[in-house]
LUMDREN-231938 format. One line per field, with one value per residue (C-alpha): residue in one letter; z, y, x. Coordinates in steps of 0.25 Angstrom, whole numbers, plus 2048, in hexadecimal, padded with zeros to 3 digits. Layout:
<rs>
residu <- c(A:...)
up <- c(Z:...)
north <- c(Y:...)
east <- c(X:...)
</rs>
This chain:
<rs>
residu <- c(X:X:X:X:X:X:X:X:X:X:X:X:X:X:X:X:X:X:X:X:X:X:X:X:X:X:X:X:X:X:X:X:X:X:X:X:X:X:X:X:X:X:X:X:X:X:X:X:X:X:X:X:X:X:X:X:X:X:X:X:X:X:X:X:X:X:X:X:X:X:X:X:X:X:X:X:X:X:X:X:X:X:X:X:X:X:X:X:X:X:X:X:X:X:X:X:X:X:X:X:X:X:X:X:X:X:X:X:X:X:X:X:X:X:X:X:X:X:X:X:X:X:X:X:X:X:X:X:X:X:X:X:X:X:X:X:X:X:X:X:X:X:X:X:X:X:X:X:X:X:X:X:X:X:X:X:X:X:X:X:X:X:X:X:X:X:X:X:X:X:X:X:X:X:X:X:X:X:X:X:X:X:X:X:X:X:X:X:X:X:X:X:X:X:X:X:X:X:X:X:X:X:X:X:X:X:X:X:X:X:X:X:X:X:X:X:X:X:X:X:X:X:X:X:X:X:X:X:X:X:X:X:X:X:X:X:X:X:X:X:X:X:X:X:X:X:X:X:X:X:X:X:X:X:X:X:X:X:X:X:X:X:X:X:X:X:X:X:X:X:X:X:X:X:X:X:X:X:X:X:X:X:X:X:X:X:X:X:X:X:X:X:X:X:X:X:X:X:X:X:X:X:X:X:X:X:X:X:X:X:X:X:X:X:X:X:X:X:X:X:X:X:X:X:X:X:X:X:X:X:X:X:X:X:X:X:X:X:X:X:X:X:X:X:X:X:X:X:X:X:X:X:X:X:X:X:X:X:X:X:X:X:X:X:X:X:X:X:X:X:X:X:X:X:X:X:X:X:X:X:X:X:X:X:X:X:X:X:X:X:X:X:X:X)
up <- c(354:35F:36A:374:381:389:395:39F:3AD:3B4:3AE:3B6:3AE:3B9:3C0:3BD:3BE:3B2:3B2:3A7:39E:38F:388:37A:374:367:363:370:378:380:379:382:38F:399:39D:392:392:38E:382:377:36A:362:368:36B:35D:360:361:370:377:384:390:396:3A2:3A8:3AE:3A8:3AD:3A6:3A2:3AD:3AC:3B2:3B3:3B9:3B4:3B1:3A7:39F:3A7:3A7:3B1:3BF:3CD:3D4:3DE:3E2:3E5:3ED:3F5:3F7:3FD:407:40B:402:3FE:3EF:3F3:3F8:3EC:3E2:3EA:3EA:3DA:3D8:3D6:3C9:3C5:3C3:3BA:3B3:3B0:3AA:3A2:39C:397:391:382:37E:379:386:38E:385:386:396:396:38C:395:3A1:39A:396:3A5:3A8:39C:3A2:3AF:3A7:3A5:398:39A:3A0:3A3:3A1:3A6:3A2:3AE:3AE:3A3:3AA:39F:393:389:392:396:387:385:38F:38A:37C:382:388:37B:375:380:37D:36E:370:37D:37D:389:389:38E:393:394:39F:3A0:3AE:3B5:3BF:3C6:3C3:3BB:3C0:3BB:3BA:3C2:3C6:3BF:3B2:3B1:3B4:3AA:39F:3A3:3A1:395:38D:391:393:385:37E:384:380:372:36F:376:37F:38C:390:39E:3A8:3B5:3C0:3CC:3D6:3E3:3EC:3E3:3D6:3D2:3DB:3DB:3D4:3C9:3C7:3C5:3BB:3B3:3B4:3AE:3A2:3A0:3A0:397:38D:38F:397:3A2:3B0:3BC:3C7:3D0:3DD:3EC:3EB:3F4:3FA:3F9:3EF:3EB:3DD:3DD:3DF:3D4:3CB:3CF:3CD:3BF:3BB:3BA:3B7:3C3:3D0:3D2:3DF:3EA:3F6:3FD:3F8:401:402:3FB:3EF:3EE:3EE:3E3:3DB:3DC:3D8:3CB:3C8:3C8:3CA:3D6:3D1:3DB:3D9:3E3:3DE:3E2:3EF:3F3:3EE:3F4:401:401:407:3FD:3FA:402:3F9:403:402:3F3:3F1:3FA:3F3:3E6:3DF:3D3:3D6:3CC:3CF:3C6:3C7:3C7:3C0:3C1:3C4:3D1:3DB:3D4:3CB:3C9:3BD:3C1:3C2:3C8:3D3:3D5:3D6:3E0:3E9:3E8:3ED:3F8:3FD:3F8:3FB:3ED:3EB:3DF:3D7:3DA:3D6:3C9:3C6:3CA:3C1:3B5:3B3:3BE:3B8:3AA:3B0:3B6:3A7:3A2:39A:39D:392:398:3A5:3A5:39D:397:38A:383:38B:386:386:38F:398:3A0:39F:3AD:3AE:3B8:3B8:3C3:3BD:3CA:3CC:3C8:3D4:3DD:3D7:3DC:3D4:3C9:3BF:3B8:3AB:39F:395:393:388:384:37A:378:374:37C:380:384:393)
north <- c(732:73A:733:73A:732:736:732:732:733:736:738:739:740:73B:748:74D:747:74B:747:745:745:742:741:742:73A:73C:734:72D:73A:742:74F:753:74F:755:756:750:75D:765:75D:766:768:762:754:755:74E:742:735:732:726:725:71F:71B:725:71F:724:726:725:727:71A:714:715:70A:711:705:6F7:6EB:6E5:6DC:6D0:6C1:6B6:6B8:6BA:6B4:6AC:6B9:6BF:6B3:6B5:6C3:6C0:6B7:6C2:6C2:6D0:6D5:6D9:6CC:6C5:6CE:6CD:6BE:6BE:6BD:6C8:6D0:6C6:6BB:6C4:6C8:6B9:6B7:6C4:6C1:6B3:6B9:6BD:6CB:6C5:6BE:6CA:6D2:6C9:6C9:6D8:6DA:6D1:6D9:6E6:6E2:6E1:6EF:6F4:6EE:6F6:703:705:70C:70E:705:707:6FA:6F8:6EE:6E8:6D9:6D7:6DD:6D9:6E3:6D9:6D6:6E4:6E8:6DC:6E1:6EF:6E9:6E2:6EF:6F7:6EC:6EE:6FD:6FA:6EF:6F2:6FC:702:70C:706:70E:706:707:700:6FB:6F9:6EE:6E6:6E1:6D4:6C8:6C6:6D5:6DE:6EB:6F4:6EC:6EB:6FA:6FD:6F5:6FB:709:707:6FC:6FA:709:70E:702:705:713:710:706:70F:703:70C:71A:719:711:70C:707:6FE:705:6FD:6F2:6E6:6EF:6FB:705:714:716:70B:711:71F:719:713:720:727:71E:71F:72E:72E:727:730:725:729:723:71D:714:709:711:710:702:6F9:703:712:714:723:71F:727:734:730:72E:73C:743:73D:741:733:72F:727:720:714:70C:716:70D:712:720:72C:73B:73F:736:73C:74A:746:73F:74B:755:74D:74A:73B:732:729:71C:713:704:6FF:6F1:6EF:6F7:6ED:6E0:6E3:6E8:6F5:702:70C:718:724:72A:736:73A:738:740:74B:74C:74E:742:73D:72F:724:715:709:6FA:6F6:6EA:6DF:6D0:6D2:6DD:6E2:6D8:6E3:6E4:6EF:6FE:701:6F8:6FF:70C:707:702:70F:715:70B:709:714:720:725:72B:725:732:731:723:726:730:727:71C:726:734:732:724:72A:734:729:725:732:732:73F:73C:72F:72C:738:73D:74B:752:74D:740:732:72D:721:720:716:715:711:707:711:71F:722:722:71F:712:709:70D:709:6FB:6F3:6E6:6EA:6F4:6FB:700:701:704:709:713:715:720:722:713:709:6FD:6F0:6ED)
east <- c(E25:E1F:E16:E0D:E0B:DFE:DF6:E01:DFB:E09:E17:E24:E2F:E34:E37:E29:E1B:E12:E03:DF9:E06:E0A:E17:E1C:E27:E2F:E3B:E3C:E3C:E32:E2F:E23:E1D:E13:E05:DFC:DF4:E00:E03:E09:E00:E0C:E0A:DFB:DF7:E00:DF9:DFA:E00:DF8:DFF:DF2:DF1:DFE:E0A:E18:E26:E33:E3A:E42:E51:E5A:E67:E6F:E6E:E77:E6D:E77:E7C:E7B:E7A:E73:E76:E6B:E74:E7B:E6D:E6A:E77:E74:E66:E6D:E76:E83:E87:E89:E97:E9B:E96:E9D:EAA:EA9:EA9:E9A:E90:E93:E9E:E93:E8C:E99:E9B:E8E:E8E:E9B:E96:E8A:E89:E84:E77:E75:E77:E6E:E63:E64:E65:E59:E50:E54:E52:E44:E40:E45:E3D:E31:E34:E34:E43:E45:E54:E5F:E6E:E75:E83:E8E:E97:E94:E9F:EAB:EB4:EB5:EAF:EA3:EA0:EA0:E97:E8D:E8D:E8A:E7E:E7A:E7B:E72:E68:E68:E66:E5B:E53:E48:E4E:E59:E66:E73:E80:E8A:E98:E99:EA6:EA1:EAC:EBA:EB9:EC0:ECE:ED1:ED9:ED1:EDC:EDB:ECC:ECA:ED5:ECE:EC0:EC5:ECF:EC7:EB9:EB4:EBB:EB4:EA7:EA8:EAD:EA1:E97:E92:E90:E8D:E92:E9C:E98:EA1:E9E:EA6:EA5:EAB:EAE:EAD:EB5:EBD:EBB:EC8:EC5:EB7:EBD:EC7:EBB:EB3:EBF:EBF:EB0:EB0:EBC:EB4:EA7:E9F:E97:E9A:E92:E94:E8F:E92:E92:E8A:E92:E9D:E9F:EAA:EA8:EA5:E97:E9F:EA9:E9E:E98:EA5:EA7:E98:E94:E86:E82:E87:E7F:E7B:E80:E7D:E89:E8A:E8C:E87:E94:E91:E83:E88:E92:E87:E7D:E88:E8B:E7D:E81:E76:E75:E6F:E69:E67:E5D:E5D:E6C:E6A:E5E:E64:E72:E6B:E72:E6D:E67:E6F:E6A:E5F:E5D:E6C:E6C:E5F:E64:E71:E6A:E6F:E67:E62:E5F:E5B:E5E:E5D:E6B:E66:E71:E71:E78:E75:E68:E60:E55:E4D:E44:E48:E3A:E3D:E4B:E43:E39:E45:E4B:E3E:E3A:E48:E51:E48:E45:E37:E30:E31:E40:E41:E3A:E45:E50:E4B:E49:E50:E5B:E5E:E5F:E69:E71:E73:E76:E69:E61:E56:E51:E4A:E41:E35:E38:E39:E45:E46:E45:E36:E39:E2D:E24:E15:E11:E05:DFE:DF9:E04:E11:E19:E11:E1D:E24:E19:E15:E21:E22:E18:E1D:E11:E17:E0E:E19:E27:E2B:E39:E3C:E2D:E2B:E23:E2B:E25:E23)
</rs>
C-alpha cells in the first residue's frame, strides 16, 4: 500500500527544513518527499492523508536506556538530594546493586509488564526507536532473562527496539578475573548464538570495569561480530573513549571527564559521542565541553539514560531541552542529536531521518511550527506518531 501525506507546513529531515511539504510512504519506507507542488504525477492520484497544516519531525531515537528493571531507588534519590554522592552510595554496596537484587527476583513477565508501561510513556513523547540495555542481572542467567524480555519488547511494542548486552559492574561473590572470563567465554557467545543483542556495552569507570578488563570484553564481542560501545569518562577519565574509537565502536556515552585527545579520536573514527543530560544534572556533574566536541568535528547524540538511579528520566525531549539550555546545543543541533545522530549511535542509518529509503517514522506536531516541542517545556504538543508509516496511539 502506498500512502500520500500532504498539508505539512514544515518538515525537518532533520538536516534540512522543507516548507509546504508532502511525503509518500510505501512498505514502511519513504519513497518520495519534497515540496507539495512538486509531487510527481505517479503519486498525484493517490487519496491524500492530510496532516492538517502542521509540522513534521523525524521520530525521536533514544539511543541509551536501561528500560528493564524492577524495584525503585527513591531512598537513594533522597540521599543524593541531601548531598550524598552517587559514587559513595555505589561503593557502599547500594545503587546499582539494589536494582540488581530486585531485578534478579522478578520474573520475565513482571519485567516485561514494567518495561512495557515505561515504553508507553516514551511513545507518547515521540520516541519511535529505543535502545534497551541489560546489565541489572549480572549473573549469566539473569542477563539472559533481561535480554529475552527485551526481545519480547521488540516483538510486541509498536516502537523499534535495539538490544544491547551491558557489562555493568562485578557482582558480589565473584572475583574480577572470574567474572570477566565468564562474561567473555560464556555470556557473549550465548548472546550471539541466540541472537539476543546487537552490541556489547561496558561501564568502564571507578567502581565498575578497568580499561584492561574492558578491552578484554570488547575483544570477545568483536570476535563474535557484535558491535561495541561504552559508558565512558563519566566519573573518572579512564581512556576508554579513545579505546572505543580505536576499535571503531558505535558510541562513547556520558563523556563528562573527556579530553581534547578523546574528541579527536572520536571524530577520526566517526564514533558518536552520546551525551546524557539527565545523569549529568542529577549527579551534579559539569556538562561535557560542547564547544570542544563541536570544534573537533565529533558527531553528537543525546539520550535519556533512563534508569532507576542516576537518571529516572522518561522524556527524551526534556533531555534535548537540557542539552540546549545547559549544554550549549542549538535547537537544530539538538533535533539532529535526538534523531539522525542517535540512530548512527545504534548503527541504524535508515532511521532517525526522513529521506528516500529511510523508515517512515515521523512525528506530527500539534502546531504549524515543527520545532515547537523544544519550546514548550512541560507540555509536549504532539498530534500523532507514525512508525513505518502507520499511526500509533498517543
